[in-house]
Backbone as XML, in Angstrom:
<?xml version="1.0"?>
<chain id="A" units="angstrom">
  <residue number="1" name="MET">
    <atom name="N" x="-8.291" y="4.034" z="36.676"/>
    <atom name="CA" x="-6.969" y="4.418" z="36.188"/>
    <atom name="C" x="-6.295" y="3.245" z="35.477"/>
  </residue>
  <residue number="2" name="TRP">
    <atom name="N" x="-6.263" y="2.094" z="36.153"/>
    <atom name="CA" x="-5.608" y="0.925" z="35.551"/>
    <atom name="C" x="-6.332" y="0.453" z="34.304"/>
  </residue>
  <residue number="3" name="GLY">
    <atom name="N" x="-7.633" y="0.633" z="34.287"/>
    <atom name="CA" x="-8.394" y="0.247" z="33.104"/>
    <atom name="C" x="-8.009" y="1.064" z="31.886"/>
  </residue>
  <residue number="4" name="ARG">
    <atom name="N" x="-7.762" y="2.352" z="32.082"/>
    <atom name="CA" x="-7.347" y="3.215" z="30.975"/>
    <atom name="C" x="-5.965" y="2.823" z="30.474"/>
  </residue>
  <residue number="5" name="ILE">
    <atom name="N" x="-5.077" y="2.502" z="31.393"/>
    <atom name="CA" x="-3.728" y="2.076" z="31.010"/>
    <atom name="C" x="-3.795" y="0.760" z="30.254"/>
  </residue>
  <residue number="6" name="ARG">
    <atom name="N" x="-4.619" y="-0.161" z="30.751"/>
    <atom name="CA" x="-4.767" y="-1.464" z="30.092"/>
    <atom name="C" x="-5.336" y="-1.296" z="28.679"/>
  </residue>
  <residue number="7" name="LYS">
    <atom name="N" x="-6.313" y="-0.402" z="28.504"/>
    <atom name="CA" x="-6.894" y="-0.153" z="27.180"/>
    <atom name="C" x="-5.860" y="0.452" z="26.238"/>
  </residue>
  <residue number="8" name="SER">
    <atom name="N" x="-5.060" y="1.402" z="26.741"/>
    <atom name="CA" x="-4.012" y="2.010" z="25.912"/>
    <atom name="C" x="-2.993" y="0.966" z="25.489"/>
  </residue>
  <residue number="9" name="GLY">
    <atom name="N" x="-2.593" y="0.131" z="26.435"/>
    <atom name="CA" x="-1.635" y="-0.934" z="26.118"/>
    <atom name="C" x="-2.188" y="-1.906" z="25.095"/>
  </residue>
  <residue number="10" name="ALA">
    <atom name="N" x="-3.456" y="-2.227" z="25.228"/>
    <atom name="CA" x="-4.088" y="-3.146" z="24.275"/>
    <atom name="C" x="-4.129" y="-2.540" z="22.881"/>
  </residue>
  <residue number="11" name="ARG">
    <atom name="N" x="-4.374" y="-1.219" z="22.789"/>
    <atom name="CA" x="-4.383" y="-0.561" z="21.482"/>
    <atom name="C" x="-3.007" y="-0.602" z="20.831"/>
  </residue>
  <residue number="12" name="VAL">
    <atom name="N" x="-1.971" y="-0.379" z="21.624"/>
    <atom name="CA" x="-0.612" y="-0.422" z="21.084"/>
    <atom name="C" x="-0.285" y="-1.818" z="20.597"/>
  </residue>
  <residue number="13" name="VAL">
    <atom name="N" x="-0.598" y="-2.815" z="21.402"/>
    <atom name="CA" x="-0.327" y="-4.203" z="21.011"/>
    <atom name="C" x="-1.099" y="-4.559" z="19.750"/>
  </residue>
  <residue number="14" name="ASN">
    <atom name="N" x="-2.361" y="-4.159" z="19.670"/>
    <atom name="CA" x="-3.163" y="-4.453" z="18.484"/>
    <atom name="C" x="-2.625" y="-3.748" z="17.252"/>
  </residue>
  <residue number="15" name="ALA">
    <atom name="N" x="-2.115" y="-2.547" z="17.412"/>
    <atom name="CA" x="-1.565" y="-1.807" z="16.272"/>
    <atom name="C" x="-0.305" y="-2.468" z="15.749"/>
  </residue>
  <residue number="16" name="LEU">
    <atom name="N" x="0.460" y="-3.082" z="16.629"/>
    <atom name="CA" x="1.717" y="-3.691" z="16.225"/>
    <atom name="C" x="1.602" y="-5.181" z="15.921"/>
  </residue>
  <residue number="17" name="ARG">
    <atom name="N" x="0.423" y="-5.726" z="16.149"/>
    <atom name="CA" x="0.288" y="-7.165" z="15.930"/>
    <atom name="C" x="0.347" y="-7.484" z="14.447"/>
  </residue>
  <residue number="18" name="ILE">
    <atom name="N" x="0.807" y="-8.656" z="14.167"/>
    <atom name="CA" x="0.947" y="-9.103" z="12.787"/>
    <atom name="C" x="-0.362" y="-9.728" z="12.337"/>
  </residue>
  <residue number="19" name="GLU">
    <atom name="N" x="-0.820" y="-9.278" z="11.194"/>
    <atom name="CA" x="-2.039" y="-9.845" z="10.636"/>
    <atom name="C" x="-1.665" y="-10.872" z="9.582"/>
  </residue>
  <residue number="20" name="GLU">
    <atom name="N" x="-2.232" y="-12.054" z="9.724"/>
    <atom name="CA" x="-1.968" y="-13.086" z="8.733"/>
    <atom name="C" x="-2.923" y="-12.937" z="7.562"/>
  </residue>
  <residue number="21" name="ASP">
    <atom name="N" x="-2.399" y="-13.146" z="6.382"/>
    <atom name="CA" x="-3.202" y="-13.088" z="5.173"/>
    <atom name="C" x="-3.772" y="-14.487" z="4.945"/>
  </residue>
  <residue number="22" name="ALA">
    <atom name="N" x="-5.037" y="-14.679" z="5.203"/>
    <atom name="CA" x="-5.665" y="-15.991" z="5.143"/>
    <atom name="C" x="-5.597" y="-16.585" z="3.750"/>
  </residue>
  <residue number="23" name="GLY">
    <atom name="N" x="-5.018" y="-17.783" z="3.647"/>
    <atom name="CA" x="-4.992" y="-18.508" z="2.392"/>
    <atom name="C" x="-3.818" y="-18.196" z="1.489"/>
  </residue>
  <residue number="24" name="ARG">
    <atom name="N" x="-3.172" y="-17.077" z="1.618"/>
    <atom name="CA" x="-2.072" y="-16.725" z="0.722"/>
    <atom name="C" x="-0.770" y="-17.387" z="1.139"/>
  </residue>
  <residue number="25" name="GLU">
    <atom name="N" x="-0.342" y="-17.100" z="2.357"/>
    <atom name="CA" x="0.915" y="-17.650" z="2.845"/>
    <atom name="C" x="0.736" y="-18.107" z="4.274"/>
  </residue>
  <residue number="26" name="ALA">
    <atom name="N" x="1.449" y="-19.158" z="4.649"/>
    <atom name="CA" x="1.412" y="-19.628" z="6.015"/>
    <atom name="C" x="2.390" y="-18.828" z="6.872"/>
  </residue>
  <residue number="27" name="ARG">
    <atom name="N" x="3.404" y="-18.262" z="6.250"/>
    <atom name="CA" x="4.435" y="-17.510" z="6.961"/>
    <atom name="C" x="3.938" y="-16.113" z="7.311"/>
  </residue>
  <residue number="28" name="THR">
    <atom name="N" x="4.261" y="-15.650" z="8.515"/>
    <atom name="CA" x="3.900" y="-14.294" z="8.905"/>
    <atom name="C" x="5.074" y="-13.357" z="8.644"/>
  </residue>
  <residue number="29" name="HIS">
    <atom name="N" x="4.776" y="-12.108" z="8.488"/>
    <atom name="CA" x="5.787" y="-11.095" z="8.218"/>
    <atom name="C" x="5.805" y="-10.111" z="9.380"/>
  </residue>
  <residue number="30" name="ASN">
    <atom name="N" x="7.000" y="-9.621" z="9.707"/>
    <atom name="CA" x="7.040" y="-8.601" z="10.744"/>
    <atom name="C" x="6.910" y="-7.221" z="10.108"/>
  </residue>
  <residue number="31" name="LEU">
    <atom name="N" x="6.751" y="-6.207" z="10.929"/>
    <atom name="CA" x="6.485" y="-4.876" z="10.394"/>
    <atom name="C" x="7.658" y="-4.315" z="9.610"/>
  </residue>
  <residue number="32" name="PHE">
    <atom name="N" x="8.895" y="-4.724" z="9.923"/>
    <atom name="CA" x="10.043" y="-4.222" z="9.182"/>
    <atom name="C" x="10.149" y="-4.870" z="7.800"/>
  </residue>
  <residue number="33" name="GLU">
    <atom name="N" x="9.783" y="-6.146" z="7.702"/>
    <atom name="CA" x="9.716" y="-6.790" z="6.383"/>
    <atom name="C" x="8.650" y="-6.112" z="5.527"/>
  </residue>
  <residue number="34" name="ALA">
    <atom name="N" x="7.517" y="-5.835" z="6.144"/>
    <atom name="CA" x="6.426" y="-5.180" z="5.419"/>
    <atom name="C" x="6.848" y="-3.790" z="4.953"/>
  </residue>
  <residue number="35" name="ALA">
    <atom name="N" x="7.519" y="-3.043" z="5.824"/>
    <atom name="CA" x="7.961" y="-1.692" z="5.465"/>
    <atom name="C" x="8.976" y="-1.735" z="4.329"/>
  </residue>
  <residue number="36" name="ALA">
    <atom name="N" x="9.929" y="-2.654" z="4.400"/>
    <atom name="CA" x="10.947" y="-2.760" z="3.344"/>
    <atom name="C" x="10.297" y="-3.134" z="2.015"/>
  </residue>
  <residue number="37" name="ALA">
    <atom name="N" x="9.379" y="-4.088" z="2.038"/>
    <atom name="CA" x="8.700" y="-4.501" z="0.814"/>
    <atom name="C" x="7.834" y="-3.367" z="0.269"/>
  </residue>
  <residue number="38" name="TYR">
    <atom name="N" x="7.145" y="-2.667" z="1.151"/>
    <atom name="CA" x="6.268" y="-1.575" z="0.739"/>
    <atom name="C" x="7.057" y="-0.434" z="0.101"/>
  </residue>
  <residue number="39" name="VAL">
    <atom name="N" x="8.127" y="-0.004" z="0.763"/>
    <atom name="CA" x="8.922" y="1.115" z="0.255"/>
    <atom name="C" x="9.604" y="0.750" z="-1.058"/>
  </residue>
  <residue number="40" name="SER">
    <atom name="N" x="10.157" y="-0.451" z="-1.150"/>
    <atom name="CA" x="10.808" y="-0.840" z="-2.403"/>
    <atom name="C" x="9.789" y="-0.961" z="-3.537"/>
  </residue>
  <residue number="41" name="ALA">
    <atom name="N" x="8.584" y="-1.439" z="-3.224"/>
    <atom name="CA" x="7.533" y="-1.520" z="-4.244"/>
    <atom name="C" x="7.087" y="-0.132" z="-4.683"/>
  </residue>
  <residue number="42" name="CYS">
    <atom name="N" x="7.009" y="0.801" z="-3.738"/>
    <atom name="CA" x="6.659" y="2.190" z="-4.096"/>
    <atom name="C" x="7.735" y="2.793" z="-4.991"/>
  </residue>
  <residue number="43" name="ALA">
    <atom name="N" x="8.999" y="2.531" z="-4.672"/>
    <atom name="CA" x="10.098" y="3.067" z="-5.478"/>
    <atom name="C" x="10.064" y="2.519" z="-6.897"/>
  </residue>
  <residue number="44" name="GLU">
    <atom name="N" x="9.601" y="1.276" z="-7.054"/>
    <atom name="CA" x="9.528" y="0.640" z="-8.365"/>
    <atom name="C" x="8.148" y="0.802" z="-9.000"/>
  </residue>
  <residue number="45" name="ASP">
    <atom name="N" x="7.237" y="1.494" z="-8.314"/>
    <atom name="CA" x="5.879" y="1.722" z="-8.787"/>
    <atom name="C" x="5.170" y="0.413" z="-9.132"/>
  </residue>
  <residue number="46" name="ASP">
    <atom name="N" x="5.294" y="-0.574" z="-8.250"/>
    <atom name="CA" x="4.687" y="-1.891" z="-8.438"/>
    <atom name="C" x="3.455" y="-1.994" z="-7.543"/>
  </residue>
  <residue number="47" name="GLN">
    <atom name="N" x="2.290" y="-1.676" z="-8.088"/>
    <atom name="CA" x="1.058" y="-1.617" z="-7.312"/>
    <atom name="C" x="0.688" y="-2.962" z="-6.686"/>
  </residue>
  <residue number="48" name="ASP">
    <atom name="N" x="0.936" y="-4.063" z="-7.381"/>
    <atom name="CA" x="0.607" y="-5.379" z="-6.827"/>
    <atom name="C" x="1.405" y="-5.658" z="-5.561"/>
  </residue>
  <residue number="49" name="ARG">
    <atom name="N" x="2.697" y="-5.366" z="-5.594"/>
    <atom name="CA" x="3.544" y="-5.581" z="-4.413"/>
    <atom name="C" x="3.203" y="-4.596" z="-3.299"/>
  </residue>
  <residue number="50" name="ILE">
    <atom name="N" x="2.807" y="-3.372" z="-3.648"/>
    <atom name="CA" x="2.386" y="-2.400" z="-2.638"/>
    <atom name="C" x="1.183" y="-2.937" z="-1.875"/>
  </residue>
  <residue number="51" name="GLU">
    <atom name="N" x="0.198" y="-3.419" z="-2.611"/>
    <atom name="CA" x="-1.008" y="-3.964" z="-1.984"/>
    <atom name="C" x="-0.705" y="-5.204" z="-1.160"/>
  </residue>
  <residue number="52" name="GLU">
    <atom name="N" x="0.189" y="-6.061" z="-1.670"/>
    <atom name="CA" x="0.555" y="-7.267" z="-0.931"/>
    <atom name="C" x="1.222" y="-6.906" z="0.394"/>
  </residue>
  <residue number="53" name="ALA">
    <atom name="N" x="2.218" y="-6.032" z="0.355"/>
    <atom name="CA" x="2.931" y="-5.640" z="1.572"/>
    <atom name="C" x="2.008" y="-4.912" z="2.550"/>
  </residue>
  <residue number="54" name="SER">
    <atom name="N" x="1.055" y="-4.157" z="2.028"/>
    <atom name="CA" x="0.107" y="-3.439" z="2.881"/>
    <atom name="C" x="-0.768" y="-4.388" z="3.688"/>
  </residue>
  <residue number="55" name="GLY">
    <atom name="N" x="-0.977" y="-5.577" z="3.182"/>
    <atom name="CA" x="-1.813" y="-6.543" z="3.876"/>
    <atom name="C" x="-1.081" y="-7.378" z="4.911"/>
  </residue>
  <residue number="56" name="TRP">
    <atom name="N" x="0.222" y="-7.256" z="4.987"/>
    <atom name="CA" x="0.991" y="-8.082" z="5.922"/>
    <atom name="C" x="0.844" y="-7.649" z="7.374"/>
  </residue>
  <residue number="57" name="VAL">
    <atom name="N" x="0.669" y="-6.358" z="7.607"/>
    <atom name="CA" x="0.546" y="-5.841" z="8.972"/>
    <atom name="C" x="-0.535" y="-4.763" z="8.986"/>
  </residue>
  <residue number="58" name="SER">
    <atom name="N" x="-0.885" y="-4.305" z="10.158"/>
    <atom name="CA" x="-1.894" y="-3.245" z="10.267"/>
    <atom name="C" x="-1.348" y="-1.951" z="9.676"/>
  </residue>
  <residue number="59" name="PRO">
    <atom name="N" x="-2.221" y="-1.048" z="9.262"/>
    <atom name="CA" x="-1.755" y="0.236" z="8.717"/>
    <atom name="C" x="-0.879" y="1.017" z="9.703"/>
  </residue>
  <residue number="60" name="GLU">
    <atom name="N" x="-1.210" y="0.950" z="10.986"/>
    <atom name="CA" x="-0.420" y="1.654" z="11.989"/>
    <atom name="C" x="0.984" y="1.075" z="12.083"/>
  </residue>
  <residue number="61" name="ALA">
    <atom name="N" x="1.078" y="-0.244" z="12.067"/>
    <atom name="CA" x="2.385" y="-0.898" z="12.130"/>
    <atom name="C" x="3.199" y="-0.599" z="10.879"/>
  </residue>
  <residue number="62" name="LEU">
    <atom name="N" x="2.547" y="-0.601" z="9.718"/>
    <atom name="CA" x="3.248" y="-0.286" z="8.468"/>
    <atom name="C" x="3.782" y="1.145" z="8.505"/>
  </residue>
  <residue number="63" name="SER">
    <atom name="N" x="2.979" y="2.062" z="8.999"/>
    <atom name="CA" x="3.407" y="3.454" z="9.113"/>
    <atom name="C" x="4.621" y="3.574" z="10.030"/>
  </residue>
  <residue number="64" name="PHE">
    <atom name="N" x="4.582" y="2.881" z="11.154"/>
    <atom name="CA" x="5.722" y="2.888" z="12.075"/>
    <atom name="C" x="6.958" y="2.317" z="11.398"/>
  </residue>
  <residue number="65" name="GLY">
    <atom name="N" x="6.808" y="1.206" z="10.686"/>
    <atom name="CA" x="7.930" y="0.577" z="10.003"/>
    <atom name="C" x="8.528" y="1.450" z="8.915"/>
  </residue>
  <residue number="66" name="VAL">
    <atom name="N" x="7.674" y="2.113" z="8.144"/>
    <atom name="CA" x="8.156" y="3.010" z="7.086"/>
    <atom name="C" x="8.907" y="4.185" z="7.712"/>
  </residue>
  <residue number="67" name="ASN">
    <atom name="N" x="8.379" y="4.726" z="8.805"/>
    <atom name="CA" x="9.051" y="5.817" z="9.498"/>
    <atom name="C" x="10.419" y="5.376" z="10.014"/>
  </residue>
  <residue number="68" name="GLU">
    <atom name="N" x="10.482" y="4.207" z="10.614"/>
    <atom name="CA" x="11.757" y="3.689" z="11.125"/>
    <atom name="C" x="12.748" y="3.454" z="9.988"/>
  </residue>
  <residue number="69" name="LEU">
    <atom name="N" x="12.270" y="2.924" z="8.867"/>
    <atom name="CA" x="13.128" y="2.716" z="7.698"/>
    <atom name="C" x="13.673" y="4.048" z="7.180"/>
  </residue>
  <residue number="70" name="ALA">
    <atom name="N" x="12.818" y="5.057" z="7.111"/>
    <atom name="CA" x="13.255" y="6.375" z="6.652"/>
    <atom name="C" x="14.324" y="6.949" z="7.578"/>
  </residue>
  <residue number="71" name="CYS">
    <atom name="N" x="14.116" y="6.839" z="8.875"/>
    <atom name="CA" x="15.104" y="7.345" z="9.834"/>
    <atom name="C" x="16.444" y="6.635" z="9.670"/>
  </residue>
  <residue number="72" name="ARG">
    <atom name="N" x="16.396" y="5.324" z="9.579"/>
    <atom name="CA" x="17.641" y="4.552" z="9.436"/>
    <atom name="C" x="18.348" y="4.862" z="8.116"/>
  </residue>
  <residue number="73" name="ALA">
    <atom name="N" x="17.572" y="5.052" z="7.043"/>
    <atom name="CA" x="18.169" y="5.358" z="5.740"/>
    <atom name="C" x="18.835" y="6.727" z="5.754"/>
  </residue>
  <residue number="74" name="VAL">
    <atom name="N" x="18.185" y="7.708" z="6.354"/>
    <atom name="CA" x="18.765" y="9.055" z="6.425"/>
    <atom name="C" x="20.032" y="9.038" z="7.272"/>
  </residue>
  <residue number="75" name="ILE">
    <atom name="N" x="20.009" y="8.328" z="8.377"/>
    <atom name="CA" x="21.203" y="8.231" z="9.228"/>
    <atom name="C" x="22.348" y="7.558" z="8.479"/>
  </residue>
  <residue number="76" name="ALA">
    <atom name="N" x="22.047" y="6.465" z="7.780"/>
    <atom name="CA" x="23.088" y="5.758" z="7.026"/>
    <atom name="C" x="23.676" y="6.643" z="5.926"/>
  </residue>
  <residue number="77" name="LEU">
    <atom name="N" x="22.820" y="7.349" z="5.195"/>
    <atom name="CA" x="23.309" y="8.249" z="4.146"/>
    <atom name="C" x="24.114" y="9.407" z="4.734"/>
  </residue>
  <residue number="78" name="ALA">
    <atom name="N" x="23.674" y="9.921" z="5.864"/>
    <atom name="CA" x="24.393" y="11.024" z="6.504"/>
    <atom name="C" x="25.796" y="10.583" z="6.915"/>
  </residue>
  <residue number="79" name="ARG">
    <atom name="N" x="25.906" y="9.387" z="7.463"/>
    <atom name="CA" x="27.226" y="8.865" z="7.842"/>
    <atom name="C" x="28.097" y="8.641" z="6.609"/>
  </residue>
  <residue number="80" name="GLU">
    <atom name="N" x="27.492" y="8.099" z="5.567"/>
    <atom name="CA" x="28.226" y="7.828" z="4.334"/>
    <atom name="C" x="28.726" y="9.121" z="3.687"/>
  </residue>
  <residue number="81" name="ARG">
    <atom name="N" x="27.904" y="10.159" z="3.724"/>
    <atom name="CA" x="28.248" y="11.436" z="3.095"/>
    <atom name="C" x="28.986" y="12.386" z="4.040"/>
  </residue>
  <residue number="82" name="ASP">
    <atom name="N" x="29.084" y="12.003" z="5.307"/>
    <atom name="CA" x="29.695" y="12.850" z="6.338"/>
    <atom name="C" x="28.972" y="14.196" z="6.413"/>
  </residue>
  <residue number="83" name="GLU">
    <atom name="N" x="27.632" y="14.111" z="6.440"/>
    <atom name="CA" x="26.776" y="15.286" z="6.554"/>
    <atom name="C" x="25.789" y="15.050" z="7.691"/>
  </residue>
  <residue number="84" name="SER">
    <atom name="N" x="25.079" y="16.087" z="8.058"/>
    <atom name="CA" x="24.072" y="15.934" z="9.111"/>
    <atom name="C" x="22.827" y="15.250" z="8.539"/>
  </residue>
  <residue number="85" name="PRO">
    <atom name="N" x="22.087" y="14.513" z="9.373"/>
    <atom name="CA" x="20.836" y="13.911" z="8.904"/>
    <atom name="C" x="19.855" y="14.953" z="8.364"/>
  </residue>
  <residue number="86" name="ARG">
    <atom name="N" x="19.834" y="16.135" z="8.957"/>
    <atom name="CA" x="18.936" y="17.189" z="8.479"/>
    <atom name="C" x="19.283" y="17.600" z="7.049"/>
  </residue>
  <residue number="87" name="THR">
    <atom name="N" x="20.575" y="17.775" z="6.776"/>
    <atom name="CA" x="21.025" y="18.154" z="5.435"/>
    <atom name="C" x="20.654" y="17.081" z="4.420"/>
  </residue>
  <residue number="88" name="VAL">
    <atom name="N" x="20.872" y="15.833" z="4.788"/>
    <atom name="CA" x="20.561" y="14.713" z="3.883"/>
    <atom name="C" x="19.070" y="14.635" z="3.629"/>
  </residue>
  <residue number="89" name="ALA">
    <atom name="N" x="18.258" y="14.730" z="4.679"/>
    <atom name="CA" x="16.805" y="14.644" z="4.525"/>
    <atom name="C" x="16.292" y="15.762" z="3.620"/>
  </residue>
  <residue number="90" name="ARG">
    <atom name="N" x="16.771" y="16.951" z="3.804"/>
    <atom name="CA" x="16.331" y="18.075" z="2.975"/>
    <atom name="C" x="16.776" y="17.872" z="1.521"/>
  </residue>
  <residue number="91" name="ALA">
    <atom name="N" x="17.992" y="17.364" z="1.330"/>
    <atom name="CA" x="18.473" y="17.117" z="-0.022"/>
    <atom name="C" x="17.644" y="16.046" z="-0.728"/>
  </residue>
  <residue number="92" name="LEU">
    <atom name="N" x="17.286" y="14.986" z="0.000"/>
    <atom name="CA" x="16.474" y="13.920" z="-0.582"/>
    <atom name="C" x="15.101" y="14.427" z="-1.006"/>
  </residue>
  <residue number="93" name="LEU">
    <atom name="N" x="14.582" y="15.391" z="-0.289"/>
    <atom name="CA" x="13.264" y="15.951" z="-0.611"/>
    <atom name="C" x="13.344" y="17.124" z="-1.559"/>
  </residue>
  <residue number="94" name="GLY">
    <atom name="N" x="14.561" y="17.484" z="-1.962"/>
    <atom name="CA" x="14.722" y="18.592" z="-2.890"/>
    <atom name="C" x="14.483" y="19.955" z="-2.275"/>
  </residue>
  <residue number="95" name="LEU">
    <atom name="N" x="14.672" y="20.058" z="-0.961"/>
    <atom name="CA" x="14.476" y="21.324" z="-0.268"/>
    <atom name="C" x="15.807" y="22.084" z="-0.189"/>
  </residue>
  <residue number="96" name="PRO">
    <atom name="N" x="15.728" y="23.397" z="-0.150"/>
    <atom name="CA" x="16.978" y="24.163" z="-0.020"/>
    <atom name="C" x="17.590" y="23.939" z="1.364"/>
  </residue>
  <residue number="97" name="THR">
    <atom name="N" x="18.898" y="24.100" z="1.443"/>
    <atom name="CA" x="19.555" y="23.924" z="2.737"/>
    <atom name="C" x="19.128" y="25.044" z="3.673"/>
  </residue>
  <residue number="98" name="ALA">
    <atom name="N" x="18.957" y="24.679" z="4.922"/>
    <atom name="CA" x="18.465" y="25.666" z="5.905"/>
    <atom name="C" x="19.609" y="26.281" z="6.660"/>
  </residue>
</chain>
C-alpha cells in the first residue's frame, strides 16, 4: 500500500519538477513563468518562444500552468466585467450563452 502511495507521490513530484535547459541558461524557470511565456508566445504566434518556453518545464507541468493561467484570467475578466466566469469563458471561445 505504502509503495503505491510513494510511487504516485514520486510521479507528481517528477511532473512538477523543473527541468533545466543544459547550456542555454543557468537560471531555472518555474511552471508559472513557463505558462505565461508559452501562452503569450502562442498569442503572438512566435514559434521560437513557444519551443523555448516548452523546454523550461515538463509537459505535464506546462499543462497545469496553462490551465491555472486560464482559470485566473477568466476569473479576473469576470470580475472586471461583473459577469460570471462561465459567461466570460463562453464569450472568449465564441460560444453562445447558455
